[in-house]
N, CA, C and O atoms as CSV, one atom per row, in Angstrom:
chain,resi,resn,atom,element,x,y,z
A,1,MET,N,N,68.864,-0.964,-7.406
A,1,MET,CA,C,68.467,-1.568,-8.340
A,1,MET,C,C,68.390,-2.675,-8.050
A,1,MET,O,O,69.500,-3.144,-7.799
A,2,PRO,N,N,66.781,-4.063,-7.859
A,2,PRO,CA,C,67.127,-4.955,-7.318
A,2,PRO,C,C,67.258,-5.765,-8.076
A,2,PRO,O,O,67.078,-5.343,-9.218
A,3,LYS,N,N,67.608,-7.255,-7.989
A,3,LYS,CA,C,68.070,-8.554,-8.780
A,3,LYS,C,C,67.244,-9.150,-9.154
A,3,LYS,O,O,66.472,-9.749,-8.405
A,4,ARG,N,N,67.150,-9.159,-10.734
A,4,ARG,CA,C,66.020,-9.861,-11.059
A,4,ARG,C,C,65.998,-11.297,-10.625
A,4,ARG,O,O,66.914,-11.776,-9.957
A,5,THR,N,N,65.031,-11.925,-10.979
A,5,THR,CA,C,65.302,-13.743,-10.923
A,5,THR,C,C,65.472,-14.364,-11.789
A,5,THR,O,O,66.056,-14.030,-12.820
A,6,GLU,N,N,64.962,-15.457,-11.523
A,6,GLU,CA,C,65.817,-16.478,-13.244
A,6,GLU,C,C,64.618,-16.197,-13.878
A,6,GLU,O,O,64.599,-15.591,-14.949
A,7,LEU,N,N,63.302,-16.703,-13.140
A,7,LEU,CA,C,62.134,-16.969,-13.586
A,7,LEU,C,C,61.745,-15.758,-14.866
A,7,LEU,O,O,61.354,-15.856,-16.029
A,8,ALA,N,N,62.249,-14.061,-13.522
A,8,ALA,CA,C,61.609,-12.837,-14.002
A,8,ALA,C,C,62.730,-12.596,-15.425
A,8,ALA,O,O,62.471,-11.716,-16.246
A,9,LEU,N,N,63.832,-13.390,-15.555
A,9,LEU,CA,C,64.532,-13.307,-16.771
A,9,LEU,C,C,64.171,-13.814,-18.027
A,9,LEU,O,O,64.533,-13.394,-19.126
A,10,HIS,N,N,63.219,-15.015,-17.701
A,10,HIS,CA,C,63.163,-16.145,-18.680
A,10,HIS,C,C,61.741,-15.445,-19.340
A,10,HIS,O,O,61.394,-15.671,-20.499
A,11,LYS,N,N,61.025,-14.609,-18.460
A,11,LYS,CA,C,59.925,-14.159,-18.540
A,11,LYS,C,C,60.190,-12.768,-19.830
A,11,LYS,O,O,59.623,-12.571,-20.905
A,12,GLN,N,N,60.946,-12.247,-19.343
A,12,GLN,CA,C,61.262,-10.809,-20.328
A,12,GLN,C,C,61.723,-11.780,-21.657
A,12,GLN,O,O,61.091,-11.645,-22.704
A,13,LEU,N,N,62.739,-12.668,-21.586
A,13,LEU,CA,C,63.440,-12.846,-22.446
A,13,LEU,C,C,62.069,-13.338,-23.873
A,13,LEU,O,O,62.010,-13.349,-25.103
A,14,GLN,N,N,61.439,-13.577,-23.032
A,14,GLN,CA,C,60.464,-15.042,-24.230
A,14,GLN,C,C,59.376,-13.742,-24.507
A,14,GLN,O,O,58.551,-14.013,-25.379
A,15,ARG,N,N,59.241,-12.373,-23.905
A,15,ARG,CA,C,58.112,-11.171,-24.302
A,15,ARG,C,C,58.855,-10.416,-25.849
A,15,ARG,O,O,58.418,-10.243,-26.987
A,16,GLU,N,N,60.539,-10.026,-24.970
A,16,GLU,CA,C,61.377,-9.394,-26.189
A,16,GLU,C,C,61.226,-10.616,-26.993
A,16,GLU,O,O,60.594,-10.399,-28.027
A,17,LEU,N,N,61.532,-11.590,-26.871
A,17,LEU,CA,C,61.731,-12.483,-28.210
A,17,LEU,C,C,60.682,-12.343,-29.375
A,17,LEU,O,O,60.889,-12.111,-30.566
A,18,ARG,N,N,59.183,-12.602,-28.527
A,18,ARG,CA,C,57.808,-12.750,-29.358
A,18,ARG,C,C,57.826,-10.876,-30.045
A,18,ARG,O,O,57.191,-10.762,-31.093
A,19,HIS,N,N,58.319,-9.882,-29.644
A,19,HIS,CA,C,58.087,-8.783,-29.968
A,19,HIS,C,C,59.058,-8.620,-30.697
A,19,HIS,O,O,58.580,-7.871,-31.548
A,20,ARG,N,N,60.542,-8.861,-31.098
A,20,ARG,CA,C,61.299,-8.875,-31.741
A,20,ARG,C,C,60.512,-9.309,-33.090
A,20,ARG,O,O,60.179,-8.523,-33.977
A,21,ALA,N,N,60.314,-10.486,-33.082
A,21,ALA,CA,C,59.205,-11.146,-34.230
A,21,ALA,C,C,58.451,-10.197,-34.642
A,21,ALA,O,O,58.677,-9.642,-35.717
A,22,TRP,N,N,57.363,-9.834,-33.801
A,22,TRP,CA,C,56.265,-8.716,-34.651
A,22,TRP,C,C,57.084,-7.908,-34.981
A,22,TRP,O,O,56.795,-7.416,-36.071
A,23,LEU,N,N,58.252,-7.414,-34.429
A,23,LEU,CA,C,58.638,-6.074,-35.552
A,23,LEU,C,C,59.176,-6.258,-36.738
A,23,LEU,O,O,59.203,-5.451,-37.667
A,24,ALA,N,N,59.634,-7.400,-36.699
A,24,ALA,CA,C,60.153,-8.111,-37.995
A,24,ALA,C,C,60.012,-7.842,-39.222
A,24,ALA,O,O,60.648,-7.411,-40.183
A,25,GLN,N,N,57.975,-8.588,-38.641
A,25,GLN,CA,C,56.952,-8.750,-39.827
A,25,GLN,C,C,56.529,-7.514,-40.049
A,25,GLN,O,O,56.071,-7.311,-41.174
A,26,HIS,N,N,56.550,-6.599,-39.274
A,26,HIS,CA,C,55.374,-5.677,-39.415
A,26,HIS,C,C,56.623,-3.778,-39.354
A,26,HIS,O,O,56.401,-2.831,-40.109
A,27,LEU,N,N,57.517,-3.792,-38.516
A,27,LEU,CA,C,57.915,-2.640,-38.706
A,27,LEU,C,C,60.091,-3.027,-38.697
A,27,LEU,O,O,60.994,-2.997,-37.861
A,28,PRO,N,N,59.916,-3.399,-40.466
A,28,PRO,CA,C,61.100,-3.820,-40.554
A,28,PRO,C,C,62.520,-2.705,-40.663
A,28,PRO,O,O,62.400,-1.597,-41.185
A,29,ASN,N,N,63.665,-3.137,-40.161
A,29,ASN,CA,C,64.849,-2.180,-40.502
A,29,ASN,C,C,63.990,-1.004,-39.679
A,29,ASN,O,O,63.854,-0.005,-40.386
A,30,THR,N,N,63.510,-0.906,-38.643
A,30,THR,CA,C,63.423,0.192,-38.142
A,30,THR,C,C,64.051,1.094,-36.979
A,30,THR,O,O,65.153,1.161,-37.524
A,31,LYS,N,N,64.210,1.775,-35.910
A,31,LYS,CA,C,65.064,1.736,-35.062
A,31,LYS,C,C,64.467,0.940,-33.943
A,31,LYS,O,O,65.086,0.103,-33.286
A,32,GLN,N,N,63.083,1.305,-33.766
A,32,GLN,CA,C,62.071,0.297,-32.550
A,32,GLN,C,C,62.408,-0.864,-32.738
A,32,GLN,O,O,62.452,-1.613,-31.761
A,33,GLN,N,N,62.798,-1.434,-34.253
A,33,GLN,CA,C,63.508,-2.787,-34.025
A,33,GLN,C,C,64.313,-3.224,-33.473
A,33,GLN,O,O,64.232,-4.093,-32.605
A,34,ARG,N,N,66.030,-2.257,-34.220
A,34,ARG,CA,C,66.935,-2.476,-33.725
A,34,ARG,C,C,66.862,-2.606,-31.992
A,34,ARG,O,O,67.318,-3.623,-31.471
A,35,GLN,N,N,66.346,-1.665,-31.259
A,35,GLN,CA,C,66.584,-1.127,-29.829
A,35,GLN,C,C,65.669,-2.612,-29.077
A,35,GLN,O,O,65.286,-2.851,-27.932
A,36,SER,N,N,65.613,-3.147,-29.998
A,36,SER,CA,C,64.623,-5.013,-29.500
A,36,SER,C,C,65.553,-5.896,-29.498
A,36,SER,O,O,65.668,-6.749,-28.618
A,37,GLN,N,N,66.660,-5.718,-30.953
A,37,GLN,CA,C,67.490,-6.700,-30.541
A,37,GLN,C,C,68.608,-6.440,-29.761
A,37,GLN,O,O,69.531,-7.183,-29.428
A,38,ARG,N,N,68.355,-5.104,-29.485
A,38,ARG,CA,C,69.676,-5.080,-28.509
A,38,ARG,C,C,69.050,-5.784,-27.084
A,38,ARG,O,O,69.697,-6.673,-26.531
A,39,ARG,N,N,67.705,-5.307,-26.515
A,39,ARG,CA,C,67.160,-5.239,-25.554
A,39,ARG,C,C,67.327,-7.162,-25.418
A,39,ARG,O,O,67.948,-7.673,-24.486
A,40,VAL,N,N,66.977,-7.588,-25.987
A,40,VAL,CA,C,67.058,-9.438,-26.298
A,40,VAL,C,C,68.667,-9.991,-25.928
A,40,VAL,O,O,68.976,-11.070,-25.422
A,41,LEU,N,N,69.605,-8.819,-26.381
A,41,LEU,CA,C,71.055,-9.842,-25.677
A,41,LEU,C,C,71.385,-8.935,-24.485
A,41,LEU,O,O,72.495,-9.119,-23.985
A,42,VAL,N,N,70.617,-7.998,-23.954
A,42,VAL,CA,C,71.047,-7.454,-22.541
A,42,VAL,C,C,69.997,-8.344,-21.701
A,42,VAL,O,O,70.045,-7.912,-20.549
A,43,VAL,N,N,69.193,-9.261,-21.772
A,43,VAL,CA,C,68.134,-9.871,-20.979
A,43,VAL,C,C,68.607,-11.448,-21.129
A,43,VAL,O,O,68.703,-12.304,-20.249
A,44,ARG,N,N,68.993,-11.580,-23.219
A,44,ARG,CA,C,69.676,-13.202,-23.094
A,44,ARG,C,C,71.056,-13.278,-22.027
A,44,ARG,O,O,71.250,-14.243,-21.288
A,45,SER,N,N,72.019,-12.002,-22.104
A,45,SER,CA,C,73.614,-12.095,-21.278
A,45,SER,C,C,72.719,-11.802,-19.813
A,45,SER,O,O,72.627,-12.888,-19.241
A,46,ALA,N,N,72.101,-10.827,-19.094
A,46,ALA,CA,C,71.940,-11.245,-18.026
A,46,ALA,C,C,71.665,-12.941,-16.900
A,46,ALA,O,O,72.088,-13.319,-15.807
A,47,LEU,N,N,70.574,-13.622,-18.155
A,47,LEU,CA,C,69.724,-14.745,-17.834
A,47,LEU,C,C,71.251,-15.829,-17.874
A,47,LEU,O,O,71.508,-16.570,-16.925
A,48,ALA,N,N,72.062,-15.754,-19.008
A,48,ALA,CA,C,73.207,-16.549,-18.924
A,48,ALA,C,C,74.274,-15.969,-17.780
A,48,ALA,O,O,75.125,-16.718,-17.301
A,49,LEU,N,N,74.193,-15.013,-17.510
A,49,LEU,CA,C,75.205,-14.720,-15.995
A,49,LEU,C,C,74.930,-15.325,-14.978
A,49,LEU,O,O,75.707,-16.043,-14.347
A,50,LYS,N,N,73.256,-14.983,-14.595
A,50,LYS,CA,C,72.347,-15.376,-13.234
A,50,LYS,C,C,72.690,-17.050,-13.878
A,50,LYS,O,O,73.918,-17.117,-13.823
A,51,LEU,N,N,72.361,-17.887,-14.233
A,51,LEU,CA,C,73.235,-19.269,-14.767
A,51,LEU,C,C,73.947,-19.880,-14.830
A,51,LEU,O,O,73.970,-21.098,-14.654
A,52,GLN,N,N,75.145,-18.786,-15.254
A,52,GLN,CA,C,75.980,-19.553,-15.715
A,52,GLN,C,C,76.635,-20.355,-16.586
A,52,GLN,O,O,77.745,-20.887,-16.591
A,53,ARG,N,N,75.911,-20.334,-17.161
A,53,ARG,CA,C,75.778,-21.011,-18.645
A,53,ARG,C,C,75.127,-20.444,-20.048
A,53,ARG,O,O,74.511,-19.378,-20.054
A,54,CYS,N,N,75.339,-21.362,-21.426
A,54,CYS,CA,C,74.688,-20.133,-22.429
A,54,CYS,C,C,73.074,-20.143,-22.426
A,54,CYS,O,O,72.124,-20.802,-22.005
A,55,VAL,N,N,73.325,-19.190,-23.039
A,55,VAL,CA,C,70.990,-19.829,-23.361
A,55,VAL,C,C,70.598,-19.677,-24.447
A,55,VAL,O,O,70.701,-18.613,-25.057
A,56,ASP,N,N,70.149,-20.566,-24.832
A,56,ASP,CA,C,69.890,-20.550,-26.399
A,56,ASP,C,C,68.103,-21.280,-26.419
A,56,ASP,O,O,67.550,-22.371,-26.280
A,57,HIS,N,N,67.777,-19.931,-26.672
A,57,HIS,CA,C,66.053,-19.709,-27.315
A,57,HIS,C,C,65.899,-18.993,-27.773
A,57,HIS,O,O,64.776,-18.782,-28.230
């Protein structure tokens, strides 16, 4: 799998955060919302590793 760039990870994080907010409003307490929360964590962790620092978004 090719490595993702910092910009790609940042864009993906922003998309996931918007999607998480939408799910919280429209589909609260669903499996889809829990999966979205996990994706946010995974992408945020990948970005933090890429930057070698904490990511606060």
